[in-house]
N, C-alpha and C positions, 0 to 999 in steps of 0.2 A: 046763603048757602055754606060759603068760605068760612064764616064767622061760626056756624054750626060745627063745621068738621073741627074746627080748633078747639071749641068748646068741649066736644067729645074726647079729642086728645088729651086736654088739660084734665078731664074728670078721670079718664083712665089713668094717667100718671099718678094723680092723687091717691086712687085706689090702690094702683099697684104699691105705691110708698107706704101705704097704711098697713098692706098685707105682709110686706117686708119688715116693717117695725115689729108688728105682731109675732111673726116667726122669730125675730132676735129676741123679744121679750119672753119668747116660750124657751130659749135656749137658758141652761144654768149659767151662772158665772163661772168663768174658768177656774179660779183658783179657791181653794178652802184651807183654813187652818184652823186646828181644834185642840184644845186640852182633853185629855182622856182619863177616865177613871178605869181601871181593870182588875178583875179578879181571875187568876189562874189556879187550877188545881193541881197541886205540886205532890210528887211522889215521895214519900217517907216510908221507913222500914215497917211500921205498924199500921200506919194509917195514911190517909190523903189530906193533905193541908190544904186551905183555901187561902192563897198567897194574895195580898192587896197590894197594887202597883197604880203609879201615875205614870203620865206619858204625854205625848204629843203626836199629831198627826198633821201632814200636809197632803192635800190632793188637788190634781190637775185634770180637770173634766176635758176630755177631748171632745166629746159630744154629750147628748143628753142620756146616752146608755153606757158609755165605756170611759173610765177614768184611771189615771196612773196614779199610785200613792205610796207613800213611805210613812213608817210610823215607828217610834221607840218608847219602851217601858222600863220603869226602874221598881224592882219590888225589893225593898229595903230589909225586910227581914231575915235575920240571919238564921237558918235552919240548921241545927246541930244533930238531927237523925234522918236526915234525908238520903236519898240514894246518892245525890251529888249535894254536898252541903254549901253554906253560905247564902249570901244574898244573890239575885239574879239581876241581869240586863237582858232585854229582848229587843232585836231591830230588825224589822221587815219591810220589804218594798215589793209591790207588783201590780197587779190589775184588779179592777172591780167591774162588773158588767151587769147589767140587768134592764129592767123597766122603770122609768121615772116618769109619775102623774102630776097633776098640777100641787098638790100639797103632800105628797108623799111619795116613796120609792122602795122598790126591793131589789137586791142585787146578790151576786154571788162574788167572792173574793177568793183571790189565790195568791200569796204573798211570801216569797222564799225570803231567808235571812239567817240570822244566827242567834243563840242563847249563850250566855255566859255566866258560869257559876263562880264565884268568888273564892270558893274552897272545894272545887270540883275533884281535884285529884289530890291523892294520899300514897305516900310511898315511904321505904325506910332506906337510909343511907346511912355510910360511915362517917366518922367524925364527932361523935360524942364526946363530951368533956370528963367522963367518969370512966376509969379504966376497967371497972367490973360491967360497964354497959357502954362501949365505944361506938354508938350507934346515936342516929338524931332521926327524928319524924318530920318529913317534909309534907308540906300542905301549900297547893298553888291552884290557880283558876284553871277551869275547862271550858274551851269553847266549842260549841257543836252546832252544826247546821240544823237548821229548823225551818219550818214552813207552816204558815198559817192559813187555813183554808175555813169557809163557812159562809153564814149568810148575813146580810147586813139589811137593815129597815131604818128608814129615813124619813123625818117629817120636817117640812118647810114652813115654820110659823110666817116667815115672810121671805123675799126675794134673797137678803143677805145674811138669814139665819138658817142653820141646820142642826136639828137634834138627830142623833143618831145612836142605834144601838147595834152591837155586833155579837155573834155567838157562833163559835167554829172549835176546830180542832187544832190544836198546835202540836204539830208532829216534831219531835227532836229524835235526830239522829246521834246516839252515842256510840263512838269508835272502841274498838278494842283498846283494853289497857294491860299493859304488863307491869307486875310488881315484883319488887323484891320480897324476899321473907326471911325470918330469924328461925333456924334449928338449935335446939338446946341439946348439949352434949352431957348427959349426966355423969359421966366418966371423968370429965374434966370440970363439970359445972361451969360451962361456958356458953355464949351464944355464937352461932356463925351464920354471917350473912350470905345468903344464897341468890345471886343477881337473877332476876328473871325467873323467879321460881315458878309463877304462874301468871295465867292471861285470863282477864275478866271479859267474856265474850261482849262484843258489842250488840246493841239492842235498838228497836224502835220505841220511843215512848210516845203514847197519845194521851193529851190531857186537853180536858175540855177549858175554854178560855172565853170570858164574858167581858165586853167593854162597853162603856156609855160615855157620850161626849156631847158637847154644844159647841159648835163652830161658827166661824164668819167667812161668808164668801164674797169675793169680789172680782 
């Protein structure tokens, strides 16, 4: 009788261990790292440009349904007719939440951060070398707050490999910009610099962004 009881206890322990091992196997690996390819629709004066960029992502899975992650992208093309010129850098980080199945998962994401335009600001300043035109044109970077919101579709060919596709809206908040201006005086045939002559109102820009990646999980 005692032998049977111990046998039942032993079998129960083995079964509980097997269930626990299966539950742990169902949980995804905690860490993910991936190289990403991204396309961002960028605003130009006469059209919308598809900017191609490369970047990377790191994700930490809190559990099967929620993860924290950060990503960065570099768009090397220099745009000379965009609303904000030059190349672009985008850095975002936030949360991903949704439903994960055995071989695939679908999630929503919200990742605040910033976007930097290498030639985003233009102004006119005193200091030119010509007596007839004693002014200089200044071009400098512009950094703006941004938020990446959208949907994520993932496929898991194996436990340690993840293929991911992102689609969403990159929201960029451009602040007010105050600029100097030149006024021509026909009586003296000269230009006069007027500081802070006008202000370009801030705006909220919505741009579609698509990304694809293959990552490693551990």
